[in-house]
N, C-alpha and C positions, 0 to 999 in steps of 0.2 A: 504494499500500499504506499502511496507518495504521501509524506508528511504533509500535515496541513500548511505548514509554513510556506511550503513551495508553491502549493496551490494557491495560497493567498498573493503570493508575489507574482504568479502567473496572472491572476485576475486583475490585480492592480496594475500592472503593466499594460495588459490588455485595455483596460479602461484609459489610461494615460494616452496610449498611442491611438486608439480610436478617436477620441476627443481631439487630440492634438493634431493628428494628420487630418482629421475632417475639417477642421477650420481652414487648413491651408488649400484643401480641395474646394472647399465652399467659395473661397474669396478669388481663386485662380482658374478653376475649370470653366469652361463655357457654358453659358445659359443657367448658371445657378441664379438665385435671388440676390446672392451677395457679391456677385461678380462686379469688378470695378469699385468695390468700396475701398476704404483706406486698409490695405491688407495688414500693415506692420502693427497698427494699433491693435486690431482685431487678433492677430495672430498671438502677440505678446500676452494680450488679456486672457486668450483661451488656454495657451500653454501654461500659464501660471495657475489657472483653476483647473486645468486637467490634472495637473500634480497634486492640487488639493482634493480633489474626486478620488483619485487613485489612491493616495495615503489615508485619507479619511475612512474609506472603505475596509483598507486591510491593514492598517497601522496597528491594530489591536492583534492581530494574529501573527503577522510576520514582520512588523515594525514598518512596513512600507517603504522599502529602499527604492524599489523600481529602478534602480540604476547601479550597474556594476561599479561604478566609480564611487559610489556612495559605499557599497559593500566593502570595497577595497580599502577606502579611506577609514571607516570605521574599524577594519580589522587591524590595519596598521597601527592603529593608536590604541589598541588594546580594548576596544569598546564592543567588539563582535568577534565571535569565534571564526578562526580561518577554517574549520572544518565544514562550516555551514556555506562559505563562500561559493565553490563550485556549483552546488545544488541552487543556490539564489541566482546566479549568473545564468545557468541554464534556463530557469523558469522565466527570468526576465527576457532573454532574447526570445524564447517561445511566445511569451506574451506580446512582445512588440511585434512580431511577425503576424500572429492572429489580430491584434488590433488594427494594424495596417490593411490588412487583407479585408477586414469588415469595411473599413472606409471605402475600399475599391468597390465592393458588392454594394453599398450604399449609393455611392456616386457613379455607378457604372455607365449609365446613359450619357453623363456629362464627360466621363473619360472618353467615349466613343466620339463625341462631339469635337473633343480637344485634340488638335493635330500637331501641336507645337509639343515635341518630345521632351525638351529641357522644362517646360511647365508641367508636365505629367510627372517627370522625374521629381520635381521639386515637391510635390505633394507627398512622396515617400520618404525622401532622405535630404541631407543639406548639401550644399556646395558654397565655395566661396564666391564672394563679390569680385576679388582681384586674386586671381591664381598664383598664390606665392607660398609653397609649401611650407616654408620656415616661419612665416609670418602666420600662415593659417593654423599651424601646430601650436603657435604659442597663444592664438586668440582662443583656441578650443582649452590650451592647457589653463590659462588664467580665468576663462568663465567657469571651469570645472572647480579650480582651486578655491574661487570664491564661494561657489555652491557648497562645497563639501566643509570648507572651513566655517562658513556660515551654520552649516547643518550641526557641528560640534556643540555650538552654544543654543541649539534648540533641541536636540535629541536628548533623551533620557533612558535609563535601562528599565525597559518595558516588554521585554521578552523573555519568558521563563520556559526553558526547553529542558525537557526530561533528560538526566545522564550528563548534563552541562552545568559545570560551576561557573563559568565565565558570566559576568554581566553583559547581556546581549542588548545594545541600544538599537532604538528604532524610532521612528517618525510617528508616534502615536496619533490618535485622532486628535487631541488637544493641540499637538503641534503641527497639524496639517496645514493649517492656515498661513502661519508664517512661513512655512517652506514654499507654499504655492506664491506668496508675495516675494520671497528671495528669487524665484526662477522668473517671476514676472518683471522684476527690475534688471535681472541679468539681460534678458532679452531686450529691454528698452535701451540700456546703457551699453552693453557688449556685445550684443547679438549681431549687429550690421555686418561683420567681416566675414563671417561663415555660416551665418543661420544658426547660431549656437546649439549645437547637438548637445553638448555637455553631458552626454550619456551615449555611451557604446551602442547600448540595445536599441536605443531610440534611432540610431541610424542605420546599423547593420541590419539588424531584423527587417525594417521596411525595404532597405535596398535590395536585400535578397529576394523578398516578395515581388518587388518591380521587376527584378532580373527574369521571374518566370512568367510575368503576365504575357498574354497572346497578343503582343503588339509587333509590328514588322520592324520598326526603326528604334529598338530600346537602345538607351544610352546610360546604362548604369554606373559609368564612370568609376570602375574599380581602381583605378590608378590614384584617386583621391581618397578611396574609401579608408585608408590607413588612418588618416588624420583625425576623424572623429571617434575612432577607436583608441589610438594610443595617445592622443592629446588628453582627453577626459580621464583615462586610467592614469595618467602620469600626474595629471592635476590632483586628482584624489588621493593617490599616494603620497604626494608630497604636502598636501594639506593635511594629512593624518599625521606625517612626521613632524611638521611644524607645530601643530596643536600638541602632539606628545611632549614637545621640548619647551614650548612657549607657556601652555596653560599653568604650569606650576609657578613660573614667574609671575603671572597675573595674579595668582592665589595667594601671594605673599601678603 
């Protein structure tokens, strides 16, 4: 039987990606009611509240990480058990794939009407405004660093798992709104360079789904795909390391 914590991470990440990718589809695909609305404002608001919904629903069960970078960051700071990280990451990637697939099914008529393949790909995964891998990596790194570092001051030990004595921190229901606001402000302030994946599952899962769509001229852009994977993971790990060594100084 699959442990409930992994099922919760799958459900939460599904909700996050379904709502998040749907807003991008809604404002960019042809013949939707929201087409040509102010896309960046709607996108940043919706992604922030998508995080809130996903965390609020599942936080009491799994902590609502919904993001491998968060799981890695909490683990390196000794706030989460390393033994749980692989299962969390698998659940997050599968949830991200399923959530983006649901968006495709919901908007399938509008995908058929949209011929520009860059627009279609953009509803699934991120891409740089200016293609410069060094700067793109730094953008994803710093955005995720801010996310995970901020999470440390929001999260609390709220996951009790049988057989583990480690205090496992998560983003429980009470903390869901602050995390959603944090993602919102990251999008508004830091997201313009790469579309702020700040979550490897958020990008790689939907990019994989897009790659298998029945479209003739797909452009999954695998050459760029490592940026929104390694950038966020590195940012999360460094945030955990910094917090581990800085917080004791702040607590003096």
